[in-house]
N, C-alpha and C positions, 0 to 999 in steps of 0.2 A: 730623322725618319723613324728608326725604331722606337725612340721614346714617345713619339706620337701614337705608334701602334700599341705600345705597352698602356699608355694613358687611356686610349679609346677602350681597350679591352678591360682595364680596371674600372672606367666608367660604366661599361656594359654590365660587369659583375655587380656594381652597387646598384644599378637600375634593377637587374634581375632580382636581387635580394629583397629590394623595395616592394617589388610586386608580389614576391613569395611570402612576404613577412606577415601579412595578414592571415594567410593560411596557416603558418606555424604558430602564431598567437593563438588563433582558434583552437589548434590541436592541443596547445598546452592547457589552455582553459577548460576544453571538453573532456579530454583524456589523461593528461599527465597530473593535473592538480587533484582530481578525484582518486586517482591511483594512489598518489602520494599520501592523501587523507587516509585512505582504507589501509595503506602499509603502516603509517604511524599509529592508526587505531588498534591494529592487531597487536601492538607491542604495548598497549597502555590499558588502563582501567579507566573507563569514561563513563561518567554518570550524566545523562542528558538532563535529570532533574536540578541537579545542582551545578552542572557544567565543570565538575572537578575532573582533572586529568592527571593520573599518576602512571610513572614508567614502571611496567611490571616485566620487561623483558620478554623471554619465551614462555612465560607462565600460561599465557592464553593458549598457546600452540600445544603445550604439553597436556592442558586440560581438555581442549576439544580433541586432540588425536585419541584420548582415551575414552571419548564418548561413543557408544555403540549405536546411538542413533544417526550419528555422522556417518559411519561405515554402513550402515543399513541404507541410508541415502545414496551413498557411493554405489553400493551393490544394485539397489533398484534403477539408479540411473544407467549403469553399464549393462543390466539385464534387458531393459527396454531398449536401449541403443543398439546392442549387438544384434538382437532379433529383428528389429525394424530395418536395420542397415542391410542385412542379409536378404530380407523380403524385398526391400525397395530395389535393391540391385537386380535380383533375380527377375522380378515382375517387369522393372523398368528396361532390363537388357532385351528381355523377350519382346516388350512392346516395340522397342526401338528397331529390333531387326524385322518385325513385322511391318514397320513403317517403311522400310527400305523396298519392300516390294511395291510392284505397282497393282494398287488398289483403287477402286473407285472412291469418290468422296474422301480422298485421304485428308485433304485441308479440313473438313468438318470433323473427321474423326480426331484430328490433332487438337482441335479448338475444344472438343468435348473431353478429350482425355487431361488437358491442362487446366480445366476449370476448378478442380478441388484445390489446385496450388494457389488460386487466385482468392480463395475464400479466406476470410480472417480466422485465425485459430481460435477465437473465442466462439465464433459461429460454428465452427467444426466441432467443437466440444460440446456445445448445446445439441447439435444434430445428432451426434453419437450417443449422447447421455439420454436422448429420446429414444433412439432405436434400442438401446440395451435396457430400457426401463423394464423391471420385472413385472410390472402391474398391467401396463398398456402399450409396451414398446412393439412395434412391428415384428421384430425378430422373434421374441417369445410366441406372438400369435401365429406367425408361420409354422415354427417348430411344434406347437400344438396342434395346428389344424392338419398340417401334412404328415407329421411323424407320431403325433399323439404324446408329445413329451409335456411333463409338467414344467410350470414357469421355473426358468433359471433365473437366480439372483446374480447377474454378471457383475454388477459393481459393488457388491457387497461380499464378494468372496475373495480371500487373499490371493489365490492363484488366478482365477478368471478375471479379475479387475485389471491385473497387469497386461494381460492380453487383449483385453477390451481397449486399453490405452494404445497397445501396439498397432492393433487394426486401425484405429482412428488415425495414428501418425502414419502408416503406410498409405492409408487412402489419400491423405492429403499431400505427402511428399514424394510419392513415386513417380507424379507426372514431371517433377524436377529432375530426377535422375534420368528419366526417360529422354527428355528433351537434351540433356547434357550429352548423353551417349548417342542419340540420334544424330546432333549436330557434328559430333566427331566421327561418325560413320560417313556422313555426307562428304567429309574431307579425304576419305580414303579413295585413291584413284581407281576407277573402273578397270583399268589396264592391268593391275595387279591382281584383281578378283578374276578375271578373264584368264590371265596367264596361268593361275593356279588351277582354273578349270580345266584348261587344255591340258595341263600336267597330270589330270586324272584325280585331283582333289574333290572329295565329296563336300557336301554343304556343311557338314559338322567340322570337317578338317579346316575349310576356309575360316569358320568362325573361330576355332581354336588356334590355328598357327597364322592366320593373316588379320583378322579383325580384332581379336582381344589383344595381341601385341601392339597394333597400331593404335588402339584406344587407351593403352596403359597410363599415358600422362593424364588424359581427360578422367579417367577412372579415379586416379589417386587425388586429383584436384576435387572432384566430386565427393569422394569419401571425406577429404579434409574438411570441406564445406558442411556436408551432414553430420559428421562427427562432432564438430564444434558446436554446431546448431542444436544438436541433441543433448549436449551437456546443459543446455539453458532451457531444457524442456520444463515448462511450467503450466501454460494455460491448460492443456489436456487434463493432467492430474488434478489440478486445482479445481476445476469445474465439474468434471466426470465423478470424481471419487473423494475431492477434499484431502487427497493423500491417504485415504483409509482404505479398507478398514484397518484401524489402528495406524500403523505407519507403512503398511504394506505397498502402497504407491506412492511414497513420498519422495520425491526426486531431490537432488541437490539444490536446485533453485528455490523450491518449496520450503526445503529446511532453512536455507538462508533467509527467505521471505518471513518465516516463523521466528527466527531469531532476532532479526532487524525491526520488524514492524509490528510483532505481537508482543514479544518478550522485551524489546528494547535493548537487547545485549548486542550493541554493535560491535564491540571488540570481537565477541564470538562469531558473528556474522562476517566479519572482514577475514578472520583465520579461515572460515568455511569457504569464502570467495577465493583465497589463494589455494586453497586444495583444488578447487575447479580450474584455476589457472594452471597448476602444475600437471594436472591430468591432461589438459588441452595442449600443453607445450610437449609433453610426452608423446601424445597421439600424433602431433604436427612433425615432431622429430622422427618418429618411425616413418611416416609417409614420405618426408623430405629424403630420407636415406634411400628409400626404395627408388624415388626419382634420380638421385644421384648414381646409384647403381646402374640403372637403365642407360643414363648417359654414358658412364665409362664402358659398359658392354658394347 
């Protein structure tokens, strides 16, 4: 009898692996093989014209890590990411708190608020490129008519162009942060809030000591998603500023694109890609450590 049970369990495992194997094969073909190709390319000198492949070890890494343009792209990406994440969280959290209250037409407001997140990034970039246009953009028109200001070259100024991209990014992705936090707030038992209110806690004390601690796991997951997504920022700077003026708004994704598809330097593009991967792993590790500390406490 035990042998029959063991045979049945073994057969179930085989059938299970048989059903799962197509997904594993697809995962290997879609993710693992390109990853291994990029990893091998980063250690080689590869010429697309001749197909010649020479092993060079860490020479590509030493060369790329000494490139000031790479570190400029890292700085631009982190600069935009940090400012955008702070604004997205602050505005998204405020909107989520507002949606907790009993307001009329709440469902309509939610639909209107999440519309930007449903728009394609390319369309968002074109919309904001038009808004920030120095010659006939509506923003300069309003500033001129209301405040009498001269036209501002938003997208051709090294400093203003970065913040123009930040504004467009915040406009599109704040609704996502809002929805994540609002869904987390809906899961907080009202009994806890009512008990804290009976104990004399003010609204701001409830937010600080009840709502925020309860939302910590969702906040961390949201930050992970948005942080990794920000490292791939491409469409907005590519369409709005083309990475300019100069390389003032050239993000890591744009730099990799330039290396791989404009200059055909695939080994250098592969190295820059792994720089992005290292940054992403570091960010996720920090967030994961925060989750683990919360669980232990």
